[in-house]
N, CA, C and O atoms as a MOPAC input file, in Angstrom:
PM7 MOZYME 1SCF
protein

 N     -4.82800 1    14.37200 1    19.66600 1
 C     -5.59200 1    13.35100 1    19.03500 1
 C     -4.73700 1    12.48700 1    18.13100 1
 O     -3.51300 1    12.62300 1    18.10100 1
 N     -5.37000 1    11.61900 1    17.41300 1
 C     -4.71900 1    10.73400 1    16.44900 1
 C     -5.62300 1    10.65400 1    15.23500 1
 O     -6.83600 1    10.83900 1    15.33400 1
 N     -5.01700 1    10.37300 1    14.08100 1
 C     -5.78800 1    10.35300 1    12.84100 1
 C     -5.01300 1     9.60300 1    11.77100 1
 O     -3.85600 1     9.23000 1    11.96000 1
 N     -5.67700 1     9.39400 1    10.64700 1
 C     -5.02800 1     8.74200 1     9.51600 1
 C     -5.35100 1     9.50900 1     8.24000 1
 O     -6.42200 1    10.09800 1     8.09700 1
 N     -4.39900 1     9.48200 1     7.32300 1
 C     -4.56900 1    10.09600 1     6.00700 1
 C     -4.36400 1     8.99100 1     4.97700 1
 O     -3.35100 1     8.29200 1     4.98800 1
 N     -5.33200 1     8.84700 1     4.10000 1
 C     -5.27200 1     7.79900 1     3.08200 1
 C     -5.01300 1     8.43100 1     1.71500 1
 O     -5.72600 1     9.34600 1     1.30300 1
 N     -3.99800 1     7.94300 1     1.02200 1
 C     -3.70300 1     8.35700 1    -0.34600 1
 C     -4.06200 1     7.18600 1    -1.26400 1
 O     -3.22300 1     6.33700 1    -1.56500 1
 N     -5.32200 1     7.15700 1    -1.70100 1
 C     -5.82100 1     5.99700 1    -2.45400 1
 C     -5.04700 1     5.74400 1    -3.74300 1
 O     -4.78100 1     4.59400 1    -4.09400 1
 N     -4.68800 1     6.80200 1    -4.44200 1
 C     -4.00300 1     6.64700 1    -5.72700 1
 C     -2.69500 1     5.87000 1    -5.57100 1
 O     -2.34200 1     5.06800 1    -6.43600 1
 N     -1.98400 1     6.10400 1    -4.48100 1
 C     -0.68100 1     5.46800 1    -4.26700 1
 C     -0.73500 1     4.31900 1    -3.26500 1
 O      0.29500 1     3.73200 1    -2.93100 1
 N     -1.94500 1     3.99800 1    -2.78600 1
 C     -2.12800 1     2.93400 1    -1.77900 1
 C     -1.20600 1     3.16100 1    -0.57700 1
 O     -0.52600 1     2.25200 1    -0.10100 1
 N     -1.21300 1     4.39300 1    -0.11800 1
 C     -0.37700 1     4.81000 1     1.00600 1
 C     -1.26200 1     5.32000 1     2.13100 1
 O     -2.24900 1     6.01500 1     1.89100 1
 N     -0.90100 1     4.97000 1     3.35900 1
 C     -1.62800 1     5.46900 1     4.52600 1
 C     -0.61700 1     6.02700 1     5.52000 1
 O      0.38400 1     5.38700 1     5.84000 1
 N     -0.90100 1     7.22400 1     5.99500 1
 C     -0.11200 1     7.84200 1     7.05500 1
 C     -0.94800 1     7.77700 1     8.32500 1
 O     -2.09500 1     8.22500 1     8.35000 1
 N     -0.36900 1     7.22100 1     9.36600 1
 C     -1.05900 1     7.10700 1    10.65100 1
 C     -0.33900 1     8.00300 1    11.65100 1
 O      0.82500 1     7.77500 1    11.98100 1
 N     -1.03800 1     9.01400 1    12.12200 1
 C     -0.48400 1     9.94200 1    13.11200 1
 C     -0.98600 1     9.53800 1    14.49600 1
 O     -2.18800 1     9.52600 1    14.75900 1
 N     -0.04200 1     9.20900 1    15.36700 1
 C     -0.36900 1     8.74700 1    16.71800 1
 C     -0.13800 1     9.84600 1    17.74400 1
 O      0.76600 1    10.66900 1    17.59800 1
 N     -0.95400 1     9.84900 1    18.76700 1
 C     -0.71900 1    10.72800 1    19.91100 1
 C      0.13200 1     9.94400 1    20.90700 1
 O     -0.38800 1     9.37800 1    21.86800 1
 N      1.42700 1     9.91500 1    20.67400 1
 C      2.31000 1     9.09900 1    21.50300 1
 C      2.54900 1     9.69400 1    22.88300 1
 O      3.09900 1     9.01900 1    23.75200 1
 N      2.15400 1    10.92800 1    23.10100 1
 C      2.25500 1    11.49100 1    24.45600 1
 C      1.40700 1    10.68300 1    25.43600 1
 O      1.67100 1    10.68300 1    26.63800 1
 N      0.39300 1     9.99800 1    24.92400 1
 C     -0.45600 1     9.16400 1    25.77700 1
 C      0.31100 1     8.00000 1    26.39200 1
 O     -0.14900 1     7.41300 1    27.37100 1
 N      1.45900 1     7.65700 1    25.84100 1
 C      2.21800 1     6.49800 1    26.31200 1
 C      3.35000 1     6.86800 1    27.26300 1
 O      4.18600 1     6.03000 1    27.60200 1
 N      3.37000 1     8.12200 1    27.68900 1
 C      4.44100 1     8.59300 1    28.57500 1
 C      4.35100 1     7.95000 1    29.95200 1
 O      3.40100 1     7.22800 1    30.25600 1
 N      5.33200 1     8.21900 1    30.75800 1
 C      5.43800 1     7.62600 1    32.09300 1
 C      4.30500 1     8.04200 1    33.02700 1
 O      4.13200 1     7.42600 1    34.07900 1
 N      3.53500 1     9.05800 1    32.67800 1
 C      2.52000 1     9.58000 1    33.59900 1
 C      1.11800 1     9.03400 1    33.37100 1
 O      0.21800 1     9.34600 1    34.15100 1
 N      0.89600 1     8.23500 1    32.33700 1
 C     -0.45500 1     7.77600 1    32.01500 1
 C     -0.70200 1     6.38500 1    32.59600 1
 O      0.06300 1     5.45500 1    32.34200 1
 N     -1.76200 1     6.24900 1    33.36700 1
 C     -2.07300 1     4.97700 1    34.04000 1
 C     -3.11800 1     4.13900 1    33.30300 1
 O     -3.39600 1     3.01500 1    33.72300 1
 N     -3.70200 1     4.64600 1    32.22400 1
 C     -4.74300 1     3.91500 1    31.50400 1
 C     -4.15000 1     2.75800 1    30.69800 1
 O     -2.97100 1     2.78000 1    30.34600 1
 N     -4.96900 1     1.75900 1    30.41100 1
 C     -4.52700 1     0.61900 1    29.59900 1
 C     -4.57800 1     0.92400 1    28.09900 1
 O     -3.67700 1     0.53600 1    27.35500 1
 N     -5.62000 1     1.61200 1    27.66000 1
 C     -5.75300 1     2.00000 1    26.25300 1
 C     -6.16400 1     3.46700 1    26.21000 1
 O     -7.33500 1     3.77800 1    25.99400 1
 N     -5.20500 1     4.37100 1    26.41400 1
 C     -5.53500 1     5.79100 1    26.46200 1
 C     -6.27600 1     6.24400 1    25.20800 1
 O     -5.79600 1     6.07600 1    24.08700 1
 N     -7.44400 1     6.81500 1    25.42000 1
 C     -8.29100 1     7.34900 1    24.34500 1
 C     -8.68800 1     6.31500 1    23.29800 1
 O     -9.12100 1     6.68900 1    22.20800 1
 N     -8.55400 1     5.03100 1    23.59700 1
 C     -8.92500 1     3.98700 1    22.64200 1
 C     -7.99000 1     3.89000 1    21.44700 1
 O     -8.33500 1     3.28500 1    20.43300 1
 N     -6.80900 1     4.48400 1    21.56300 1
 C     -5.89300 1     4.55000 1    20.42500 1
 C     -5.35600 1     3.18400 1    20.00200 1
 O     -5.18100 1     2.94600 1    18.80700 1
 N     -5.08900 1     2.27900 1    20.94800 1
 C     -4.58100 1     0.94700 1    20.57800 1
 C     -5.59100 1     0.18700 1    19.72300 1
 O     -5.23700 1    -0.37500 1    18.68600 1
 N     -6.83900 1     0.17200 1    20.16000 1
 C     -7.88900 1    -0.52200 1    19.40600 1
 C     -8.02500 1     0.07900 1    18.00900 1
 O     -8.12300 1    -0.64300 1    17.01700 1
 N     -8.03000 1     1.40100 1    17.94600 1
 C     -8.12700 1     2.10300 1    16.66600 1
 C     -6.93300 1     1.76400 1    15.77000 1
 O     -7.11000 1     1.46100 1    14.59100 1
 N     -5.72100 1     1.81500 1    16.32600 1
 C     -4.51600 1     1.54700 1    15.54300 1
 C     -4.53800 1     0.13900 1    14.96400 1
 O     -4.23400 1    -0.05400 1    13.78700 1
 N     -4.89000 1    -0.83000 1    15.77100 1
 C     -4.95000 1    -2.22100 1    15.29000 1
 C     -5.96200 1    -2.35100 1    14.15500 1
 O     -5.70000 1    -3.05400 1    13.17900 1
 N     -7.11000 1    -1.69000 1    14.26400 1
 C     -8.12000 1    -1.79800 1    13.20500 1
 C     -7.65600 1    -1.10900 1    11.92100 1
 O     -7.91900 1    -1.61100 1    10.82800 1
 N     -6.97700 1     0.02400 1    12.03400 1
 C     -6.47000 1     0.72000 1    10.84600 1
 C     -5.37900 1    -0.11100 1    10.17000 1
 O     -5.35300 1    -0.21700 1     8.94400 1
 N     -4.48300 1    -0.69800 1    10.95500 1
 C     -3.42900 1    -1.53100 1    10.37700 1
 C     -4.00500 1    -2.78000 1     9.70800 1
 O     -3.53500 1    -3.18200 1     8.64300 1
 N     -5.00500 1    -3.38900 1    10.31600 1
 C     -5.64700 1    -4.56600 1     9.71500 1
 C     -6.29800 1    -4.19700 1     8.38300 1
 O     -6.19300 1    -4.94300 1     7.41000 1
 N     -6.96600 1    -3.05300 1     8.34300 1
 C     -7.58900 1    -2.58100 1     7.10200 1
 C     -6.52000 1    -2.29600 1     6.04200 1
 O     -6.70400 1    -2.61600 1     4.86700 1
 N     -5.42000 1    -1.70100 1     6.45600 1
 C     -4.33300 1    -1.40000 1     5.52000 1
 C     -3.72300 1    -2.67200 1     4.95000 1
 O     -3.39100 1    -2.72700 1     3.76600 1
 N     -3.57300 1    -3.68900 1     5.78200 1
 C     -3.05200 1    -4.97600 1     5.31400 1
 C     -4.00300 1    -5.58600 1     4.28700 1
 O     -3.57700 1    -6.04400 1     3.22700 1
 N     -5.27100 1    -5.58500 1     4.60800 1
 C     -6.29100 1    -6.13600 1     3.70300 1
 C     -6.29500 1    -5.39800 1     2.36500 1
 O     -6.46100 1    -6.01500 1     1.31300 1
 N     -6.11100 1    -4.06700 1     2.40800 1
 C     -6.14200 1    -3.24500 1     1.19700 1
 C     -4.78300 1    -3.13500 1     0.50500 1
 O     -4.64400 1    -2.42800 1    -0.49300 1
 N     -3.78500 1    -3.83700 1     1.03900 1
 C     -2.42500 1    -3.83400 1     0.48500 1
 C     -1.83900 1    -2.42800 1     0.39200 1
 O     -1.22400 1    -2.06200 1    -0.61000 1
 N     -2.03700 1    -1.65700 1     1.44000 1
 C     -1.47300 1    -0.31200 1     1.51100 1
 C     -0.09300 1    -0.36700 1     2.15600 1
 O      0.21700 1    -1.28600 1     2.91500 1
 N      0.72300 1     0.62300 1     1.84500 1
 C      1.94800 1     0.82300 1     2.61600 1
 C      1.64600 1     1.88300 1     3.66900 1
 O      0.81100 1     2.76300 1     3.45400 1
 N      2.32900 1     1.79300 1     4.80600 1
 C      1.98800 1     2.62300 1     5.96200 1
 C      3.22600 1     3.33400 1     6.49900 1
 O      4.30100 1     2.74700 1     6.62100 1
 N      3.04400 1     4.60900 1     6.81400 1
 C      4.01500 1     5.37700 1     7.59200 1
 C      3.37400 1     5.67900 1     8.93900 1
 O      2.22900 1     6.12800 1     8.99900 1
 N      4.10700 1     5.43600 1    10.01400 1
 C      3.66400 1     5.80100 1    11.35500 1
 C      4.41500 1     7.05400 1    11.77900 1
 O      5.63400 1     7.12900 1    11.62700 1
 N      3.69400 1     8.03700 1    12.30900 1
 C      4.33000 1     9.26000 1    12.79600 1
 C      3.79600 1     9.58800 1    14.18300 1
 O      2.65400 1     9.27000 1    14.51500 1
 N      4.62800 1    10.22300 1    14.97700 1
 C      4.21400 1    10.62400 1    16.31400 1
 C      5.21900 1    11.58400 1    16.91400 1
 O      6.29000 1    11.80400 1    16.34900 1
 N      4.88400 1    12.14500 1    18.03400 1
 C      5.77200 1    13.10600 1    18.68800 1
 C      6.99400 1    12.40600 1    19.27300 1
 O      8.12300 1    12.67800 1    18.86500 1
 N      6.77000 1    11.50800 1    20.22400 1
 C      7.90400 1    10.77700 1    20.80500 1
 C      7.77600 1     9.30900 1    20.43800 1
 O      6.67100 1     8.77700 1    20.33100 1
 N      8.90000 1     8.67000 1    20.25000 1
 C      8.90100 1     7.27700 1    19.85200 1
 C      9.24600 1     6.36400 1    21.00600 1
 O      9.60300 1     6.83100 1    22.08700 1
 N      9.14300 1     5.06400 1    20.78500 1
 C      9.56900 1     4.11900 1    21.81300 1
 C     11.08500 1     4.20500 1    21.96100 1
 O     11.77300 1     4.71000 1    21.07300 1
 N     11.58800 1     3.72400 1    23.04900 1
 C     13.02600 1     3.78500 1    23.28300 1
 C     13.33700 1     4.78600 1    24.38300 1
 O     12.45700 1     5.16500 1    25.15600 1
 N     14.58400 1     5.20900 1    24.44900 1
 C     15.02900 1     6.09500 1    25.52300 1
 C     15.88700 1     7.21000 1    24.94700 1
 O     16.40400 1     7.10900 1    23.83400 1
 N     16.02300 1     8.26100 1    25.71800 1
 C     16.91200 1     9.36100 1    25.35900 1
 C     18.32200 1     8.96900 1    25.78100 1
 O     18.67300 1     9.04400 1    26.95800 1
 N     19.12000 1     8.55400 1    24.81400 1
 C     20.45700 1     8.05400 1    25.12200 1
 C     21.40600 1     9.13900 1    25.62000 1
 O     22.49300 1     8.83500 1    26.11100 1
 N     21.00500 1    10.39500 1    25.49700 1
 C     21.85800 1    11.48700 1    25.97800 1
 C     21.75900 1    11.67600 1    27.48200 1
 O     22.59600 1    12.35300 1    28.07800 1
 N     20.75500 1    11.09100 1    28.09600 1
 C     20.56900 1    11.21900 1    29.54100 1
 C     21.31000 1    10.09600 1    30.26600 1
 O     21.32700 1     8.96100 1    29.79000 1
 N     21.92300 1    10.39900 1    31.41600 1
 C     22.69300 1     9.37500 1    32.14500 1
 C     21.88100 1     8.12300 1    32.49300 1
 O     22.41300 1     7.01300 1    32.45500 1
 N     20.62500 1     8.28800 1    32.82200 1
 C     19.78700 1     7.15000 1    33.20700 1
 C     19.06200 1     6.51900 1    32.01900 1
 O     18.43800 1     5.46800 1    32.16400 1
 N     19.13900 1     7.14700 1    30.85400 1
 C     18.43700 1     6.66600 1    29.65100 1
 C     16.98700 1     6.30300 1    29.96800 1
 O     16.56000 1     5.17200 1    29.73900 1
 N     16.24900 1     7.25200 1    30.48700 1
 C     14.85300 1     7.04500 1    30.88800 1
 C     13.99800 1     6.74400 1    29.65600 1
 O     14.02300 1     7.50700 1    28.69100 1
 N     13.24700 1     5.64700 1    29.67500 1
 C     12.37300 1     5.31100 1    28.54600 1
 C     11.31800 1     6.39600 1    28.32400 1
 O     10.80600 1     6.98700 1    29.27400 1
 N     11.00700 1     6.64400 1    27.05700 1
 C      9.99500 1     7.64000 1    26.72300 1
 C      8.58900 1     7.06900 1    26.86800 1
 O      7.68700 1     7.76000 1    27.34000 1
 N      8.39300 1     5.81300 1    26.46700 1
 C      7.11400 1     5.12400 1    26.65100 1
 C      7.19100 1     4.32900 1    27.95300 1
 O      8.27200 1     3.92200 1    28.37900 1
 N      6.04200 1     4.11500 1    28.57600 1
 C      5.98600 1     3.12800 1    29.65000 1
 C      6.30700 1     1.76800 1    29.02900 1
 O      6.01300 1     1.52800 1    27.85800 1
 N      6.90200 1     0.89600 1    29.80700 1
 C      7.32000 1    -0.42100 1    29.30300 1
 C      6.15500 1    -1.18200 1    28.66500 1
 O      6.31900 1    -1.78000 1    27.60200 1
 N      4.97600 1    -1.16600 1    29.30800 1
 C      3.83100 1    -1.90900 1    28.75100 1
 C      3.41400 1    -1.34700 1    27.39800 1
 O      2.99900 1    -2.09700 1    26.51400 1
 N      3.52000 1    -0.03300 1    27.23200 1
 C      3.15200 1     0.58500 1    25.96200 1
 C      4.21900 1     0.32700 1    24.89700 1
 O      3.88500 1     0.11000 1    23.73300 1
 N      5.48200 1     0.34800 1    25.27700 1
 C      6.56200 1     0.05900 1    24.32600 1
 C      6.43200 1    -1.36600 1    23.79400 1
 O      6.56900 1    -1.60200 1    22.59400 1
 N      6.16700 1    -2.30800 1    24.69100 1
 C      5.98700 1    -3.70600 1    24.26000 1
 C      4.79800 1    -3.83400 1    23.31200 1
 O      4.88200 1    -4.52800 1    22.29900 1
 N      3.71000 1    -3.17800 1    23.63400 1
 C      2.50700 1    -3.27000 1    22.79500 1
 C      2.76400 1    -2.65700 1    21.41600 1
 O      2.36500 1    -3.21800 1    20.39600 1
 N      3.42500 1    -1.51700 1    21.39600 1
 C      3.74700 1    -0.85900 1    20.12900 1
 C      4.62900 1    -1.77200 1    19.26800 1
 O      4.35200 1    -1.97600 1    18.08600 1
 N      5.67600 1    -2.31100 1    19.86200 1
 C      6.59400 1    -3.16900 1    19.11200 1
 C      5.91600 1    -4.44400 1    18.61200 1
 O      6.23000 1    -4.92200 1    17.52200 1
 N      4.99500 1    -4.99400 1    19.39100 1
 C      4.22800 1    -6.16400 1    18.93100 1
 C      3.44100 1    -5.82800 1    17.66600 1
 O      3.42500 1    -6.60800 1    16.71300 1
 N      2.78900 1    -4.66300 1    17.65900 1
 C      2.01200 1    -4.26900 1    16.48200 1
 C      2.91400 1    -4.01100 1    15.27800 1
 O      2.58800 1    -4.40700 1    14.15900 1
 N      4.03800 1    -3.35300 1    15.50500 1
 C      4.96000 1    -3.07600 1    14.39900 1
 C      5.48200 1    -4.38200 1    13.80500 1
 O      5.59200 1    -4.51000 1    12.58500 1
 N      5.79900 1    -5.33600 1    14.64700 1
 C      6.25900 1    -6.63900 1    14.13900 1
 C      5.14500 1    -7.36600 1    13.38800 1
 O      5.37500 1    -7.94800 1    12.32800 1
 N      3.94400 1    -7.32700 1    13.94400 1
 C      2.81000 1    -8.01700 1    13.32100 1
 C      2.52900 1    -7.47300 1    11.92100 1
 O      2.18800 1    -8.23100 1    11.01300 1
 N      2.67500 1    -6.15600 1    11.75100 1
 C      2.35400 1    -5.51800 1    10.47500 1
 C      3.60500 1    -5.03200 1     9.74000 1
 O      3.53700 1    -4.09300 1     8.94800 1
 N      4.73700 1    -5.66800 1    10.00200 1
 C      6.01200 1    -5.24400 1     9.40800 1
 C      5.99000 1    -5.25800 1     7.88000 1
 O      6.69900 1    -4.47700 1     7.24500 1
 N      5.18900 1    -6.13200 1     7.29100 1
 C      5.16900 1    -6.22000 1     5.83400 1
 C      4.54000 1    -4.99300 1     5.17900 1
 O      4.72600 1    -4.78100 1     3.98100 1
 N      3.79500 1    -4.17200 1     5.94000 1
 C      3.18900 1    -2.97500 1     5.34500 1
 C      3.73900 1    -1.67600 1     5.92700 1
 O      3.59900 1    -0.62400 1     5.30200 1
 N      4.35600 1    -1.71800 1     7.09600 1
 C      4.91300 1    -0.50400 1     7.71100 1
 C      6.29200 1    -0.26100 1     7.10900 1
 O      7.22800 1    -1.02400 1     7.34700 1
 N      6.40500 1     0.81200 1     6.32600 1
 C      7.66200 1     1.08800 1     5.62700 1
 C      8.46600 1     2.21100 1     6.27600 1
 O      9.60900 1     2.45600 1     5.88900 1
 N      7.88500 1     2.89100 1     7.25200 1
 C      8.62300 1     3.94500 1     7.94300 1
 C      7.94400 1     4.34800 1     9.23000 1
 O      6.72100 1     4.29300 1     9.36000 1
 N      8.77600 1     4.75700 1    10.18900 1
 C      8.30500 1     5.26600 1    11.47700 1
 C      9.07900 1     6.55100 1    11.74800 1
 O     10.30900 1     6.55800 1    11.70400 1
 N      8.36600 1     7.63100 1    12.02700 1
 C      9.00200 1     8.93500 1    12.18200 1
 C      8.55000 1     9.59300 1    13.48500 1
 O      7.35500 1     9.74100 1    13.74000 1
 N      9.51900 1     9.97900 1    14.29400 1
 C      9.24000 1    10.60300 1    15.58600 1
 C     10.19800 1    11.76500 1    15.80600 1
 O     11.25200 1    11.84300 1    15.17400 1
 N      9.82700 1    12.65600 1    16.69900 1
 C     10.67400 1    13.80000 1    17.03700 1
 C     11.01900 1    13.78400 1    18.50900 1
 O     11.62300 1    12.83100 1    19.00300 1
 N     10.64200 1    14.82000 1    19.20200 1
 C     10.73000 1    14.97700 1    20.65000 1
 C     12.12700 1    15.24100 1    21.18800 1
 O     12.29200 1    16.13000 1    22.02300 1
 N     13.12700 1    14.51300 1    20.74800 1
 C     14.44500 1    14.60900 1    21.37900 1
 C     15.27200 1    15.79700 1    20.90100 1
 O     16.25800 1    16.15100 1    21.54700 1
 N     14.90100 1    16.41400 1    19.80100 1
 C     15.62400 1    17.58000 1    19.28100 1
 C     17.10400 1    17.27600 1    19.07900 1
 O     17.96500 1    18.06800 1    19.46000 1
 N     17.39200 1    16.13100 1    18.48300 1
 C     18.77600 1    15.75300 1    18.18900 1
 C     18.84000 1    15.21500 1    16.76800 1
 O     17.81000 1    14.99000 1    16.13400 1
 N     20.02900 1    15.01300 1    16.28300 1
 C     20.21400 1    14.52700 1    14.91700 1
 C     20.36100 1    13.02100 1    14.83500 1
 O     20.76600 1    12.49600 1    13.79800 1
 N     20.03800 1    12.31600 1    15.91100 1
 C     20.22300 1    10.87200 1    15.90300 1
 C     19.04900 1    10.17400 1    15.27100 1
 O     19.03700 1     8.94600 1    15.17900 1

C-alpha cells in the first residue's frame, strides 16, 4: 500500500509510495490509484506550506551495476514521477529509496 504521515508541529509530511507498482510487469495506467492520490497529497502539502519527504522501495532510474542497466520503473511511470517531482520541487526536500542493496 501507500500512505502519508503528517507532522503538523513541524509542517512536515512523509509520503510512502508503493513503488513496486511501477515495475516492468505492471500494465495499468494508475496502479491502485496511487498517482491521483499522490498528486492530491502534494497539492495539499503545497497549499499548507509543508515540506515533503518521498520514500519507497525502489526508485526511478536503473541499476548501474547491471550490464544492461535495466530501468527499475517502466518508462511511462518514470516520466510521470519526474514530472510530479519537478512540479512540486519547492516542497520536496528529500527522496529515499532502497532495493539495490548498495552504498550508492
